[in-house]
C-alpha positions, 0 to 999 in steps of 0.5 A: 888200662895201661898206656902204651910205652911207645907211641908212633908219631905220625908226622915228624916236622923237619927241624925234629927229624934233624934232631933225631938225625943228629942224636942218632949220628953222635951215638954212631960216631962214638963207635963208628962201624965201617958202614956208618963211618961213610955216612951222609951228612946230617942234612942228607940223612934228614932228607932221607928219613923224611922221604922214608917216613912219608913212603911209610918205610921209616917209624918214628916212636915217642915215649909216654912223655911224648919225647922221641924215643927211638926209630924203626926202618924196614921194607917188605921185599920179594927176594928171588930165592925165597917163596914170599915175602921178606921183612928187611930191617934197615934201621932199628935205634933208640934215641936215648942212650939209657936202656928204655925197652925200645929195642925189645919194642922194635923187634915185636913191631918188626914181627907185627909188621911181618905178620900183617904182610904175610912175610915168611921171615924177618932179615935184621942186619944190626950193621949200625952197631958192632956185634954187642952181646945186648943186640945178640940177646935182644935178638935171640930172646926174640926167637931169631938166630944169628946166620952168616957173616957180613964181608966188608972192603973199605975202598977209600 
């Protein structure tokens, strides 16, 4: 029987969560987007990630070797104009800087979570990265369509 490529880490200790957040922020700082440029400190983000994990809206996954591989944050919400629940993806990020399949796995997890919660759609923002062909193709291959644009205005 095949071992799954990624497994859920049930509980991440604060020191490990800080290492995860540091890895994510270091990646993001290399290509900052307007949204991430105004990010909180590593300490504040670590506390937020720990809260989200406790609430069940953030999941950390490890690879077959037990190394942290990626993070998925999402939430099931009711939007006033949509008939039925919607899964909103807040964050999908591979901790490894080399392609490892985590993106495809995370999108499949989004679909499973949406299915398990009878969601009528998944809304993924990809706000932490610029629009790259890699990200666009990943979602398109999984049946997503690009819809709309985001308009941002930095106030300071």
